[in-house]
mmCIF file as Biopython writes it, N, C-alpha, C and O atoms, coordinates in Angstrom:
data_model
#
loop_
_atom_site.group_PDB
_atom_site.id
_atom_site.type_symbol
_atom_site.label_atom_id
_atom_site.label_alt_id
_atom_site.label_comp_id
_atom_site.label_asym_id
_atom_site.label_entity_id
_atom_site.label_seq_id
_atom_site.pdbx_PDB_ins_code
_atom_site.Cartn_x
_atom_site.Cartn_y
_atom_site.Cartn_z
_atom_site.occupancy
_atom_site.B_iso_or_equiv
_atom_site.auth_seq_id
_atom_site.auth_asym_id
_atom_site.pdbx_PDB_model_num
ATOM 1   N N  . MET A ? 1  ? -40.171 -7.663 -161.428 1.0 0.0 1  A 1 
ATOM 2   C CA . MET A ? 1  ? -40.796 -6.506 -162.512 1.0 0.0 1  A 1 
ATOM 3   C C  . MET A ? 1  ? -39.257 -6.739 -163.722 1.0 0.0 1  A 1 
ATOM 4   O O  . MET A ? 1  ? -38.303 -7.515 -163.781 1.0 0.0 1  A 1 
ATOM 5   N N  . THR A ? 2  ? -39.648 -5.838 -164.336 1.0 0.0 2  A 1 
ATOM 6   C CA . THR A ? 2  ? -38.998 -5.513 -165.760 1.0 0.0 2  A 1 
ATOM 7   C C  . THR A ? 2  ? -38.519 -4.229 -165.408 1.0 0.0 2  A 1 
ATOM 8   O O  . THR A ? 2  ? -38.869 -3.217 -164.802 1.0 0.0 2  A 1 
ATOM 9   N N  . PRO A ? 3  ? -36.812 -5.076 -166.553 1.0 0.0 3  A 1 
ATOM 10  C CA . PRO A ? 3  ? -35.939 -3.486 -165.766 1.0 0.0 3  A 1 
ATOM 11  C C  . PRO A ? 3  ? -36.547 -2.722 -167.143 1.0 0.0 3  A 1 
ATOM 12  O O  . PRO A ? 3  ? -37.417 -2.888 -167.998 1.0 0.0 3  A 1 
ATOM 13  N N  . TYR A ? 4  ? -35.596 -1.868 -166.804 1.0 0.0 4  A 1 
ATOM 14  C CA . TYR A ? 4  ? -36.099 -0.261 -166.947 1.0 0.0 4  A 1 
ATOM 15  C C  . TYR A ? 4  ? -35.852 -0.377 -168.370 1.0 0.0 4  A 1 
ATOM 16  O O  . TYR A ? 4  ? -36.916 -0.172 -168.954 1.0 0.0 4  A 1 
ATOM 17  N N  . PRO A ? 5  ? -34.741 -0.660 -169.326 1.0 0.0 5  A 1 
ATOM 18  C CA . PRO A ? 5  ? -34.099 -0.697 -169.827 1.0 0.0 5  A 1 
ATOM 19  C C  . PRO A ? 5  ? -34.917 -1.785 -170.831 1.0 0.0 5  A 1 
ATOM 20  O O  . PRO A ? 5  ? -34.453 -1.777 -171.971 1.0 0.0 5  A 1 
ATOM 21  N N  . ASP A ? 6  ? -35.787 -2.507 -170.673 1.0 0.0 6  A 1 
ATOM 22  C CA . ASP A ? 6  ? -36.654 -3.476 -171.052 1.0 0.0 6  A 1 
ATOM 23  C C  . ASP A ? 6  ? -38.034 -2.918 -171.180 1.0 0.0 6  A 1 
ATOM 24  O O  . ASP A ? 6  ? -38.906 -3.119 -172.025 1.0 0.0 6  A 1 
ATOM 25  N N  . GLN A ? 7  ? -37.996 -2.123 -170.062 1.0 0.0 7  A 1 
ATOM 26  C CA . GLN A ? 7  ? -39.317 -1.048 -170.433 1.0 0.0 7  A 1 
ATOM 27  C C  . GLN A ? 7  ? -39.189 -0.245 -171.734 1.0 0.0 7  A 1 
ATOM 28  O O  . GLN A ? 7  ? -39.834 -0.469 -172.759 1.0 0.0 7  A 1 
ATOM 29  N N  . LEU A ? 8  ? -38.293 0.699  -171.565 1.0 0.0 8  A 1 
ATOM 30  C CA . LEU A ? 8  ? -37.809 1.808  -172.807 1.0 0.0 8  A 1 
ATOM 31  C C  . LEU A ? 8  ? -37.893 0.929  -173.810 1.0 0.0 8  A 1 
ATOM 32  O O  . LEU A ? 8  ? -38.700 1.238  -174.686 1.0 0.0 8  A 1 
ATOM 33  N N  . ALA A ? 9  ? -37.507 0.271  -173.902 1.0 0.0 9  A 1 
ATOM 34  C CA . ALA A ? 9  ? -37.617 -0.758 -175.458 1.0 0.0 9  A 1 
ATOM 35  C C  . ALA A ? 9  ? -38.284 -1.209 -176.127 1.0 0.0 9  A 1 
ATOM 36  O O  . ALA A ? 9  ? -38.163 -1.378 -177.340 1.0 0.0 9  A 1 
ATOM 37  N N  . GLU A ? 10 ? -39.565 -1.633 -175.062 1.0 0.0 10 A 1 
ATOM 38  C CA . GLU A ? 10 ? -41.180 -2.121 -175.487 1.0 0.0 10 A 1 
ATOM 39  C C  . GLU A ? 10 ? -41.834 -0.042 -175.474 1.0 0.0 10 A 1 
ATOM 40  O O  . GLU A ? 10 ? -42.039 0.088  -176.681 1.0 0.0 10 A 1 
ATOM 41  N N  . LEU A ? 11 ? -42.023 0.706  -175.135 1.0 0.0 11 A 1 
ATOM 42  C CA . LEU A ? 11 ? -42.080 1.633  -175.483 1.0 0.0 11 A 1 
ATOM 43  C C  . LEU A ? 11 ? -41.790 2.384  -176.251 1.0 0.0 11 A 1 
ATOM 44  O O  . LEU A ? 11 ? -42.387 3.442  -176.447 1.0 0.0 11 A 1 
ATOM 45  N N  . THR A ? 12 ? -40.578 1.898  -176.989 1.0 0.0 12 A 1 
ATOM 46  C CA . THR A ? 12 ? -39.712 2.448  -178.509 1.0 0.0 12 A 1 
ATOM 47  C C  . THR A ? 12 ? -40.123 2.445  -178.988 1.0 0.0 12 A 1 
ATOM 48  O O  . THR A ? 12 ? -40.579 3.433  -179.563 1.0 0.0 12 A 1 
ATOM 49  N N  . ALA A ? 13 ? -40.548 0.308  -179.389 1.0 0.0 13 A 1 
ATOM 50  C CA . ALA A ? 13 ? -40.964 -0.094 -180.119 1.0 0.0 13 A 1 
ATOM 51  C C  . ALA A ? 13 ? -42.552 0.477  -180.206 1.0 0.0 13 A 1 
ATOM 52  O O  . ALA A ? 13 ? -42.992 0.625  -181.346 1.0 0.0 13 A 1 
ATOM 53  N N  . SER A ? 14 ? -43.245 0.735  -179.318 1.0 0.0 14 A 1 
ATOM 54  C CA . SER A ? 14 ? -44.778 1.144  -179.493 1.0 0.0 14 A 1 
ATOM 55  C C  . SER A ? 14 ? -44.957 2.715  -179.944 1.0 0.0 14 A 1 
ATOM 56  O O  . SER A ? 14 ? -45.862 3.128  -180.669 1.0 0.0 14 A 1 
ATOM 57  N N  . ASP A ? 15 ? -44.131 3.337  -179.489 1.0 0.0 15 A 1 
ATOM 58  C CA . ASP A ? 15 ? -43.822 4.716  -179.717 1.0 0.0 15 A 1 
ATOM 59  C C  . ASP A ? 15 ? -42.499 5.284  -179.659 1.0 0.0 15 A 1 
ATOM 60  O O  . ASP A ? 15 ? -41.675 5.316  -178.745 1.0 0.0 15 A 1 
ATOM 61  N N  . PRO A ? 16 ? -42.482 5.690  -180.747 1.0 0.0 16 A 1 
ATOM 62  C CA . PRO A ? 16 ? -40.740 5.720  -181.493 1.0 0.0 16 A 1 
ATOM 63  C C  . PRO A ? 16 ? -40.248 7.327  -180.816 1.0 0.0 16 A 1 
ATOM 64  O O  . PRO A ? 16 ? -39.134 7.645  -180.401 1.0 0.0 16 A 1 
ATOM 65  N N  . SER A ? 17 ? -41.038 7.851  -180.859 1.0 0.0 17 A 1 
ATOM 66  C CA . SER A ? 17 ? -41.456 9.202  -180.316 1.0 0.0 17 A 1 
ATOM 67  C C  . SER A ? 17 ? -41.140 9.530  -178.944 1.0 0.0 17 A 1 
ATOM 68  O O  . SER A ? 17 ? -40.289 10.273 -178.455 1.0 0.0 17 A 1 
ATOM 69  N N  . LEU A ? 18 ? -42.089 8.749  -178.416 1.0 0.0 18 A 1 
ATOM 70  C CA . LEU A ? 18 ? -42.176 8.791  -177.056 1.0 0.0 18 A 1 
ATOM 71  C C  . LEU A ? 18 ? -41.069 8.840  -176.832 1.0 0.0 18 A 1 
ATOM 72  O O  . LEU A ? 18 ? -40.252 9.751  -176.702 1.0 0.0 18 A 1 
ATOM 73  N N  . GLY A ? 19 ? -41.029 7.002  -176.747 1.0 0.0 19 A 1 
ATOM 74  C CA . GLY A ? 19 ? -39.141 6.529  -176.648 1.0 0.0 19 A 1 
ATOM 75  C C  . GLY A ? 19 ? -38.188 7.096  -176.054 1.0 0.0 19 A 1 
ATOM 76  O O  . GLY A ? 19 ? -37.505 6.709  -175.106 1.0 0.0 19 A 1 
ATOM 77  N N  . ALA A ? 20 ? -38.152 8.507  -176.943 1.0 0.0 20 A 1 
ATOM 78  C CA . ALA A ? 20 ? -36.864 8.607  -177.982 1.0 0.0 20 A 1 
ATOM 79  C C  . ALA A ? 20 ? -36.836 10.142 -176.628 1.0 0.0 20 A 1 
ATOM 80  O O  . ALA A ? 20 ? -35.883 10.680 -176.064 1.0 0.0 20 A 1 
ATOM 81  N N  . GLU A ? 21 ? -38.665 10.453 -176.527 1.0 0.0 21 A 1 
ATOM 82  C CA . GLU A ? 21 ? -37.910 11.111 -175.535 1.0 0.0 21 A 1 
ATOM 83  C C  . GLU A ? 21 ? -37.928 11.068 -174.160 1.0 0.0 21 A 1 
ATOM 84  O O  . GLU A ? 21 ? -37.397 11.967 -173.508 1.0 0.0 21 A 1 
ATOM 85  N N  . VAL A ? 22 ? -38.558 9.990  -173.564 1.0 0.0 22 A 1 
ATOM 86  C CA . VAL A ? 22 ? -38.287 9.502  -172.466 1.0 0.0 22 A 1 
ATOM 87  C C  . VAL A ? 22 ? -37.397 8.661  -172.221 1.0 0.0 22 A 1 
ATOM 88  O O  . VAL A ? 22 ? -37.613 8.215  -171.094 1.0 0.0 22 A 1 
ATOM 89  N N  . GLY A ? 23 ? -36.138 8.013  -172.858 1.0 0.0 23 A 1 
ATOM 90  C CA . GLY A ? 23 ? -34.972 7.793  -173.274 1.0 0.0 23 A 1 
ATOM 91  C C  . GLY A ? 23 ? -33.909 8.565  -172.834 1.0 0.0 23 A 1 
ATOM 92  O O  . GLY A ? 23 ? -32.860 8.055  -172.441 1.0 0.0 23 A 1 
ATOM 93  N N  . ARG A ? 24 ? -34.144 10.001 -172.880 1.0 0.0 24 A 1 
ATOM 94  C CA . ARG A ? 24 ? -32.993 11.364 -172.626 1.0 0.0 24 A 1 
ATOM 95  C C  . ARG A ? 24 ? -33.619 11.435 -171.318 1.0 0.0 24 A 1 
ATOM 96  O O  . ARG A ? 24 ? -32.929 12.063 -170.514 1.0 0.0 24 A 1 
ATOM 97  N N  . LEU A ? 25 ? -34.968 10.881 -170.749 1.0 0.0 25 A 1 
ATOM 98  C CA . LEU A ? 25 ? -34.934 11.740 -169.380 1.0 0.0 25 A 1 
ATOM 99  C C  . LEU A ? 25 ? -34.392 10.428 -167.968 1.0 0.0 25 A 1 
ATOM 100 O O  . LEU A ? 25 ? -34.532 9.209  -167.866 1.0 0.0 25 A 1 
ATOM 101 N N  . ARG A ? 26 ? -33.658 11.664 -166.956 1.0 0.0 26 A 1 
ATOM 102 C CA . ARG A ? 26 ? -32.660 10.995 -166.392 1.0 0.0 26 A 1 
ATOM 103 C C  . ARG A ? 26 ? -32.889 11.209 -164.944 1.0 0.0 26 A 1 
ATOM 104 O O  . ARG A ? 26 ? -32.136 10.448 -164.337 1.0 0.0 26 A 1 
ATOM 105 N N  . ASN A ? 27 ? -33.586 11.897 -164.152 1.0 0.0 27 A 1 
ATOM 106 C CA . ASN A ? 27 ? -33.902 11.988 -163.077 1.0 0.0 27 A 1 
ATOM 107 C C  . ASN A ? 27 ? -35.044 13.049 -162.789 1.0 0.0 27 A 1 
ATOM 108 O O  . ASN A ? 27 ? -35.439 13.981 -163.491 1.0 0.0 27 A 1 
ATOM 109 N N  . LEU A ? 28 ? -35.474 12.595 -161.469 1.0 0.0 28 A 1 
ATOM 110 C CA . LEU A ? 28 ? -36.501 13.803 -161.505 1.0 0.0 28 A 1 
ATOM 111 C C  . LEU A ? 28 ? -37.162 15.160 -162.641 1.0 0.0 28 A 1 
ATOM 112 O O  . LEU A ? 28 ? -37.975 15.445 -163.521 1.0 0.0 28 A 1 
ATOM 113 N N  . GLU A ? 29 ? -35.879 15.714 -161.625 1.0 0.0 29 A 1 
ATOM 114 C CA . GLU A ? 29 ? -35.400 17.164 -162.468 1.0 0.0 29 A 1 
ATOM 115 C C  . GLU A ? 29 ? -36.018 17.104 -163.972 1.0 0.0 29 A 1 
ATOM 116 O O  . GLU A ? 29 ? -37.147 17.451 -164.318 1.0 0.0 29 A 1 
ATOM 117 N N  . GLY A ? 30 ? -34.915 16.540 -164.815 1.0 0.0 30 A 1 
ATOM 118 C CA . GLY A ? 30 ? -35.468 16.394 -165.996 1.0 0.0 30 A 1 
ATOM 119 C C  . GLY A ? 30 ? -36.480 16.190 -166.442 1.0 0.0 30 A 1 
ATOM 120 O O  . GLY A ? 30 ? -36.866 16.829 -167.421 1.0 0.0 30 A 1 
ATOM 121 N N  . ILE A ? 31 ? -37.634 14.708 -165.542 1.0 0.0 31 A 1 
ATOM 122 C CA . ILE A ? 31 ? -38.917 15.071 -165.984 1.0 0.0 31 A 1 
ATOM 123 C C  . ILE A ? 31 ? -39.375 16.342 -165.817 1.0 0.0 31 A 1 
ATOM 124 O O  . ILE A ? 31 ? -39.653 17.051 -166.784 1.0 0.0 31 A 1 
ATOM 125 N N  . LEU A ? 32 ? -39.505 16.773 -164.466 1.0 0.0 32 A 1 
ATOM 126 C CA . LEU A ? 32 ? -40.311 17.971 -164.790 1.0 0.0 32 A 1 
ATOM 127 C C  . LEU A ? 32 ? -40.391 19.235 -165.454 1.0 0.0 32 A 1 
ATOM 128 O O  . LEU A ? 32 ? -41.280 20.079 -165.569 1.0 0.0 32 A 1 
ATOM 129 N N  . LYS A ? 33 ? -38.996 19.110 -165.931 1.0 0.0 33 A 1 
ATOM 130 C CA . LYS A ? 33 ? -38.480 20.710 -167.076 1.0 0.0 33 A 1 
ATOM 131 C C  . LYS A ? 33 ? -39.405 19.652 -168.102 1.0 0.0 33 A 1 
ATOM 132 O O  . LYS A ? 33 ? -40.514 20.175 -167.998 1.0 0.0 33 A 1 
ATOM 133 N N  . TRP A ? 34 ? -39.578 18.510 -168.997 1.0 0.0 34 A 1 
ATOM 134 C CA . TRP A ? 34 ? -39.528 18.067 -170.221 1.0 0.0 34 A 1 
ATOM 135 C C  . TRP A ? 34 ? -41.086 18.463 -169.927 1.0 0.0 34 A 1 
ATOM 136 O O  . TRP A ? 34 ? -41.515 19.360 -170.652 1.0 0.0 34 A 1 
ATOM 137 N N  . ALA A ? 35 ? -42.010 17.914 -168.951 1.0 0.0 35 A 1 
ATOM 138 C CA . ALA A ? 35 ? -43.338 17.389 -168.945 1.0 0.0 35 A 1 
ATOM 139 C C  . ALA A ? 35 ? -43.857 18.561 -169.490 1.0 0.0 35 A 1 
ATOM 140 O O  . ALA A ? 35 ? -44.045 18.496 -170.704 1.0 0.0 35 A 1 
ATOM 141 N N  . PRO A ? 36 ? -44.176 19.738 -168.886 1.0 0.0 36 A 1 
ATOM 142 C CA . PRO A ? 36 ? -44.497 21.184 -169.581 1.0 0.0 36 A 1 
ATOM 143 C C  . PRO A ? 36 ? -44.232 21.614 -171.461 1.0 0.0 36 A 1 
ATOM 144 O O  . PRO A ? 36 ? -45.009 22.255 -172.169 1.0 0.0 36 A 1 
ATOM 145 N N  . GLY A ? 37 ? -43.139 21.115 -171.788 1.0 0.0 37 A 1 
ATOM 146 C CA . GLY A ? 37 ? -43.333 21.837 -172.764 1.0 0.0 37 A 1 
ATOM 147 C C  . GLY A ? 37 ? -43.756 19.952 -173.516 1.0 0.0 37 A 1 
ATOM 148 O O  . GLY A ? 37 ? -44.263 20.172 -174.616 1.0 0.0 37 A 1 
ATOM 149 N N  . ALA A ? 38 ? -43.715 18.789 -173.338 1.0 0.0 38 A 1 
ATOM 150 C CA . ALA A ? 38 ? -44.744 18.037 -173.782 1.0 0.0 38 A 1 
ATOM 151 C C  . ALA A ? 38 ? -46.153 17.713 -173.583 1.0 0.0 38 A 1 
ATOM 152 O O  . ALA A ? 38 ? -46.665 16.641 -173.904 1.0 0.0 38 A 1 
ATOM 153 N N  . GLY A ? 39 ? -46.840 18.841 -172.956 1.0 0.0 39 A 1 
ATOM 154 C CA . GLY A ? 39 ? -48.144 19.435 -173.109 1.0 0.0 39 A 1 
ATOM 155 C C  . GLY A ? 39 ? -48.674 18.456 -171.875 1.0 0.0 39 A 1 
ATOM 156 O O  . GLY A ? 39 ? -49.781 17.924 -171.955 1.0 0.0 39 A 1 
ATOM 157 N N  . VAL A ? 40 ? -47.870 18.271 -170.811 1.0 0.0 40 A 1 
ATOM 158 C CA . VAL A ? 40 ? -48.255 17.598 -169.415 1.0 0.0 40 A 1 
ATOM 159 C C  . VAL A ? 40 ? -48.347 18.793 -168.415 1.0 0.0 40 A 1 
ATOM 160 O O  . VAL A ? 40 ? -47.483 19.620 -168.124 1.0 0.0 40 A 1 
ATOM 161 N N  . SER A ? 41 ? -49.879 18.632 -167.883 1.0 0.0 41 A 1 
ATOM 162 C CA . SER A ? 41 ? -50.412 19.320 -167.000 1.0 0.0 41 A 1 
ATOM 163 C C  . SER A ? 41 ? -48.683 18.930 -165.524 1.0 0.0 41 A 1 
ATOM 164 O O  . SER A ? 41 ? -48.588 17.790 -165.069 1.0 0.0 41 A 1 
ATOM 165 N N  . LEU A ? 42 ? -47.733 19.938 -165.122 1.0 0.0 42 A 1 
ATOM 166 C CA . LEU A ? 42 ? -47.986 19.732 -163.708 1.0 0.0 42 A 1 
ATOM 167 C C  . LEU A ? 42 ? -48.245 19.808 -162.487 1.0 0.0 42 A 1 
ATOM 168 O O  . LEU A ? 42 ? -47.493 19.762 -161.513 1.0 0.0 42 A 1 
ATOM 169 N N  . ALA A ? 43 ? -50.364 20.037 -162.638 1.0 0.0 43 A 1 
ATOM 170 C CA . ALA A ? 43 ? -50.493 20.182 -161.695 1.0 0.0 43 A 1 
ATOM 171 C C  . ALA A ? 43 ? -51.706 18.525 -161.788 1.0 0.0 43 A 1 
ATOM 172 O O  . ALA A ? 43 ? -52.413 18.033 -160.909 1.0 0.0 43 A 1 
ATOM 173 N N  . GLY A ? 44 ? -51.542 18.224 -162.812 1.0 0.0 44 A 1 
ATOM 174 C CA . GLY A ? 44 ? -51.517 16.417 -163.032 1.0 0.0 44 A 1 
ATOM 175 C C  . GLY A ? 44 ? -50.453 15.430 -162.216 1.0 0.0 44 A 1 
ATOM 176 O O  . GLY A ? 44 ? -50.653 14.256 -161.905 1.0 0.0 44 A 1 
ATOM 177 N N  . LEU A ? 45 ? -49.443 16.111 -161.995 1.0 0.0 45 A 1 
ATOM 178 C CA . LEU A ? 45 ? -48.490 14.902 -161.469 1.0 0.0 45 A 1 
ATOM 179 C C  . LEU A ? 45 ? -48.576 13.799 -160.237 1.0 0.0 45 A 1 
ATOM 180 O O  . LEU A ? 45 ? -48.798 14.213 -159.099 1.0 0.0 45 A 1 
ATOM 181 N N  . ASP A ? 46 ? -48.468 12.950 -160.388 1.0 0.0 46 A 1 
ATOM 182 C CA . ASP A ? 46 ? -48.971 12.320 -158.641 1.0 0.0 46 A 1 
ATOM 183 C C  . ASP A ? 46 ? -48.311 11.475 -158.436 1.0 0.0 46 A 1 
ATOM 184 O O  . ASP A ? 46 ? -47.943 10.571 -159.186 1.0 0.0 46 A 1 
ATOM 185 N N  . LEU A ? 47 ? -47.954 11.789 -156.785 1.0 0.0 47 A 1 
ATOM 186 C CA . LEU A ? 47 ? -46.129 11.098 -156.474 1.0 0.0 47 A 1 
ATOM 187 C C  . LEU A ? 47 ? -47.430 9.798  -155.414 1.0 0.0 47 A 1 
ATOM 188 O O  . LEU A ? 47 ? -48.310 10.163 -154.634 1.0 0.0 47 A 1 
ATOM 189 N N  . VAL A ? 48 ? -47.115 8.520  -155.751 1.0 0.0 48 A 1 
ATOM 190 C CA . VAL A ? 48 ? -47.687 7.473  -154.696 1.0 0.0 48 A 1 
ATOM 191 C C  . VAL A ? 48 ? -46.298 6.918  -154.026 1.0 0.0 48 A 1 
ATOM 192 O O  . VAL A ? 48 ? -45.196 6.536  -154.418 1.0 0.0 48 A 1 
ATOM 193 N N  . GLN A ? 49 ? -47.112 7.128  -152.575 1.0 0.0 49 A 1 
ATOM 194 C CA . GLN A ? 49 ? -45.365 6.242  -151.828 1.0 0.0 49 A 1 
ATOM 195 C C  . GLN A ? 49 ? -45.990 4.576  -152.013 1.0 0.0 49 A 1 
ATOM 196 O O  . GLN A ? 49 ? -47.182 4.271  -152.061 1.0 0.0 49 A 1 
ATOM 197 N N  . GLN A ? 50 ? -44.746 3.589  -152.100 1.0 0.0 50 A 1 
ATOM 198 C CA . GLN A ? 50 ? -44.359 2.018  -151.861 1.0 0.0 50 A 1 
ATOM 199 C C  . GLN A ? 50 ? -44.498 1.707  -150.770 1.0 0.0 50 A 1 
ATOM 200 O O  . GLN A ? 50 ? -45.375 0.978  -150.305 1.0 0.0 50 A 1 
ATOM 201 N N  . ASP A ? 51 ? -43.195 2.504  -149.963 1.0 0.0 51 A 1 
ATOM 202 C CA . ASP A ? 51 ? -42.575 1.560  -148.898 1.0 0.0 51 A 1 
ATOM 203 C C  . ASP A ? 51 ? -41.832 2.953  -148.515 1.0 0.0 51 A 1 
ATOM 204 O O  . ASP A ? 51 ? -42.133 3.948  -149.174 1.0 0.0 51 A 1 
ATOM 205 N N  . GLU A ? 52 ? -41.096 3.036  -147.717 1.0 0.0 52 A 1 
ATOM 206 C CA . GLU A ? 52 ? -40.223 3.577  -146.536 1.0 0.0 52 A 1 
ATOM 207 C C  . GLU A ? 52 ? -39.665 4.681  -147.783 1.0 0.0 52 A 1 
ATOM 208 O O  . GLU A ? 52 ? -39.940 5.868  -147.955 1.0 0.0 52 A 1 
ATOM 209 N N  . TYR A ? 53 ? -38.864 3.849  -148.475 1.0 0.0 53 A 1 
ATOM 210 C CA . TYR A ? 53 ? -38.144 4.182  -149.829 1.0 0.0 53 A 1 
ATOM 211 C C  . TYR A ? 53 ? -38.322 4.763  -150.933 1.0 0.0 53 A 1 
ATOM 212 O O  . TYR A ? 53 ? -37.700 5.775  -151.259 1.0 0.0 53 A 1 
ATOM 213 N N  . SER A ? 54 ? -39.255 4.154  -151.694 1.0 0.0 54 A 1 
ATOM 214 C CA . SER A ? 54 ? -39.259 3.833  -152.701 1.0 0.0 54 A 1 
ATOM 215 C C  . SER A ? 54 ? -41.021 4.683  -153.659 1.0 0.0 54 A 1 
ATOM 216 O O  . SER A ? 54 ? -42.066 4.343  -153.104 1.0 0.0 54 A 1 
ATOM 217 N N  . TYR A ? 55 ? -41.161 5.466  -154.689 1.0 0.0 55 A 1 
ATOM 218 C CA . TYR A ? 55 ? -42.418 6.326  -154.531 1.0 0.0 55 A 1 
ATOM 219 C C  . TYR A ? 55 ? -42.548 5.460  -156.117 1.0 0.0 55 A 1 
ATOM 220 O O  . TYR A ? 55 ? -41.821 4.647  -156.689 1.0 0.0 55 A 1 
ATOM 221 N N  . ASP A ? 56 ? -44.198 6.279  -156.536 1.0 0.0 56 A 1 
ATOM 222 C CA . ASP A ? 56 ? -44.068 5.294  -157.536 1.0 0.0 56 A 1 
ATOM 223 C C  . ASP A ? 56 ? -44.877 6.848  -158.842 1.0 0.0 56 A 1 
ATOM 224 O O  . ASP A ? 56 ? -46.012 6.664  -159.281 1.0 0.0 56 A 1 
ATOM 225 N N  . PHE A ? 57 ? -43.931 8.446  -159.325 1.0 0.0 57 A 1 
ATOM 226 C CA . PHE A ? 57 ? -43.887 9.247  -159.624 1.0 0.0 57 A 1 
ATOM 227 C C  . PHE A ? 57 ? -45.122 9.335  -161.433 1.0 0.0 57 A 1 
ATOM 228 O O  . PHE A ? 57 ? -44.630 9.253  -162.559 1.0 0.0 57 A 1 
ATOM 229 N N  . LEU A ? 58 ? -46.229 9.460  -161.234 1.0 0.0 58 A 1 
ATOM 230 C CA . LEU A ? 58 ? -47.082 9.281  -162.412 1.0 0.0 58 A 1 
ATOM 231 C C  . LEU A ? 58 ? -47.674 10.626 -163.318 1.0 0.0 58 A 1 
ATOM 232 O O  . LEU A ? 58 ? -48.462 11.514 -162.993 1.0 0.0 58 A 1 
ATOM 233 N N  . VAL A ? 59 ? -47.069 10.414 -164.364 1.0 0.0 59 A 1 
ATOM 234 C CA . VAL A ? 59 ? -47.300 11.564 -165.220 1.0 0.0 59 A 1 
ATOM 235 C C  . VAL A ? 59 ? -48.127 11.089 -166.426 1.0 0.0 59 A 1 
ATOM 236 O O  . VAL A ? 59 ? -47.720 10.224 -167.201 1.0 0.0 59 A 1 
ATOM 237 N N  . PRO A ? 60 ? -49.709 11.916 -166.574 1.0 0.0 60 A 1 
ATOM 238 C CA . PRO A ? 60 ? -50.603 11.674 -167.426 1.0 0.0 60 A 1 
ATOM 239 C C  . PRO A ? 60 ? -50.133 12.608 -168.603 1.0 0.0 60 A 1 
ATOM 240 O O  . PRO A ? 60 ? -49.736 13.773 -168.614 1.0 0.0 60 A 1 
ATOM 241 N N  . LEU A ? 61 ? -50.347 11.553 -169.710 1.0 0.0 61 A 1 
ATOM 242 C CA . LEU A ? 61 ? -49.730 12.093 -171.020 1.0 0.0 61 A 1 
ATOM 243 C C  . LEU A ? 61 ? -51.312 12.807 -171.226 1.0 0.0 61 A 1 
ATOM 244 O O  . LEU A ? 61 ? -52.374 12.510 -170.679 1.0 0.0 61 A 1 
ATOM 245 N N  . PRO A ? 62 ? -50.899 14.177 -172.548 1.0 0.0 62 A 1 
ATOM 246 C CA . PRO A ? 62 ? -52.294 14.637 -172.981 1.0 0.0 62 A 1 
ATOM 247 C C  . PRO A ? 62 ? -53.286 13.576 -173.826 1.0 0.0 62 A 1 
ATOM 248 O O  . PRO A ? 62 ? -54.470 13.904 -173.910 1.0 0.0 62 A 1 
ATOM 249 N N  . ASP A ? 63 ? -52.947 12.571 -174.329 1.0 0.0 63 A 1 
ATOM 250 C CA . ASP A ? 63 ? -53.466 11.798 -175.077 1.0 0.0 63 A 1 
ATOM 251 C C  . ASP A ? 63 ? -54.117 10.670 -174.455 1.0 0.0 63 A 1 
ATOM 252 O O  . ASP A ? 63 ? -54.127 9.544  -174.953 1.0 0.0 63 A 1 
ATOM 253 N N  . ALA A ? 64 ? -54.708 11.011 -173.266 1.0 0.0 64 A 1 
ATOM 254 C CA . ALA A ? 64 ? -55.323 10.317 -171.596 1.0 0.0 64 A 1 
ATOM 255 C C  . ALA A ? 64 ? -53.959 8.674  -171.327 1.0 0.0 64 A 1 
ATOM 256 O O  . ALA A ? 64 ? -54.079 8.131  -170.229 1.0 0.0 64 A 1 
ATOM 257 N N  . ARG A ? 65 ? -53.500 8.422  -171.725 1.0 0.0 65 A 1 
ATOM 258 C CA . ARG A ? 65 ? -52.460 7.864  -171.230 1.0 0.0 65 A 1 
ATOM 259 C C  . ARG A ? 65 ? -51.416 8.439  -170.002 1.0 0.0 65 A 1 
ATOM 260 O O  . ARG A ? 65 ? -51.364 9.585  -169.556 1.0 0.0 65 A 1 
ATOM 261 N N  . TRP A ? 66 ? -50.522 7.127  -169.571 1.0 0.0 66 A 1 
ATOM 262 C CA . TRP A ? 66 ? -49.797 7.316  -168.118 1.0 0.0 66 A 1 
ATOM 263 C C  . TRP A ? 66 ? -48.693 7.182  -168.087 1.0 0.0 66 A 1 
ATOM 264 O O  . TRP A ? 66 ? -48.619 6.519  -169.122 1.0 0.0 66 A 1 
ATOM 265 N N  . LEU A ? 67 ? -46.911 7.308  -167.495 1.0 0.0 67 A 1 
ATOM 266 C CA . LEU A ? 67 ? -46.437 6.955  -167.535 1.0 0.0 67 A 1 
ATOM 267 C C  . LEU A ? 67 ? -46.261 6.927  -166.136 1.0 0.0 67 A 1 
ATOM 268 O O  . LEU A ? 67 ? -46.894 7.625  -165.344 1.0 0.0 67 A 1 
ATOM 269 N N  . ALA A ? 68 ? -45.602 6.309  -165.920 1.0 0.0 68 A 1 
ATOM 270 C CA . ALA A ? 68 ? -44.639 5.488  -164.127 1.0 0.0 68 A 1 
ATOM 271 C C  . ALA A ? 68 ? -43.561 5.384  -164.107 1.0 0.0 68 A 1 
ATOM 272 O O  . ALA A ? 68 ? -42.981 4.350  -164.438 1.0 0.0 68 A 1 
ATOM 273 N N  . PHE A ? 69 ? -42.786 6.821  -163.565 1.0 0.0 69 A 1 
ATOM 274 C CA . PHE A ? 69 ? -41.722 5.647  -163.379 1.0 0.0 69 A 1 
ATOM 275 C C  . PHE A ? 69 ? -41.288 6.061  -161.918 1.0 0.0 69 A 1 
ATOM 276 O O  . PHE A ? 69 ? -41.713 7.058  -161.334 1.0 0.0 69 A 1 
ATOM 277 N N  . ALA A ? 70 ? -40.290 5.061  -161.361 1.0 0.0 70 A 1 
ATOM 278 C CA . ALA A ? 70 ? -40.313 5.025  -159.940 1.0 0.0 70 A 1 
ATOM 279 C C  . ALA A ? 70 ? -38.847 5.247  -159.380 1.0 0.0 70 A 1 
ATOM 280 O O  . ALA A ? 70 ? -37.805 4.788  -159.846 1.0 0.0 70 A 1 
ATOM 281 N N  . VAL A ? 71 ? -38.999 5.998  -158.354 1.0 0.0 71 A 1 
ATOM 282 C CA . VAL A ? 71 ? -38.085 6.863  -157.962 1.0 0.0 71 A 1 
ATOM 283 C C  . VAL A ? 71 ? -38.060 6.736  -156.267 1.0 0.0 71 A 1 
ATOM 284 O O  . VAL A ? 71 ? -39.010 6.830  -155.490 1.0 0.0 71 A 1 
ATOM 285 N N  . THR A ? 72 ? -36.606 6.485  -155.974 1.0 0.0 72 A 1 
ATOM 286 C CA . THR A ? 72 ? -35.861 5.834  -154.469 1.0 0.0 72 A 1 
ATOM 287 C C  . THR A ? 72 ? -35.258 6.981  -154.138 1.0 0.0 72 A 1 
ATOM 288 O O  . THR A ? 72 ? -34.578 7.047  -153.115 1.0 0.0 72 A 1 
#
């Protein structure tokens, strides 16, 4: 698995504005507060269990891309 700082650097290289926004997010609460202002419908969020301790938190962006955050 690619480390988060490397993933963030890759996102920032391809979309500097989105990378800057995502780089400020530190936790699930931050993502939930940020999403509506970014045009993300909270109804579209998805949480997928990976094992007993970890989840993927999926955020659908308005331009049909998705962000995936690992949550433990």
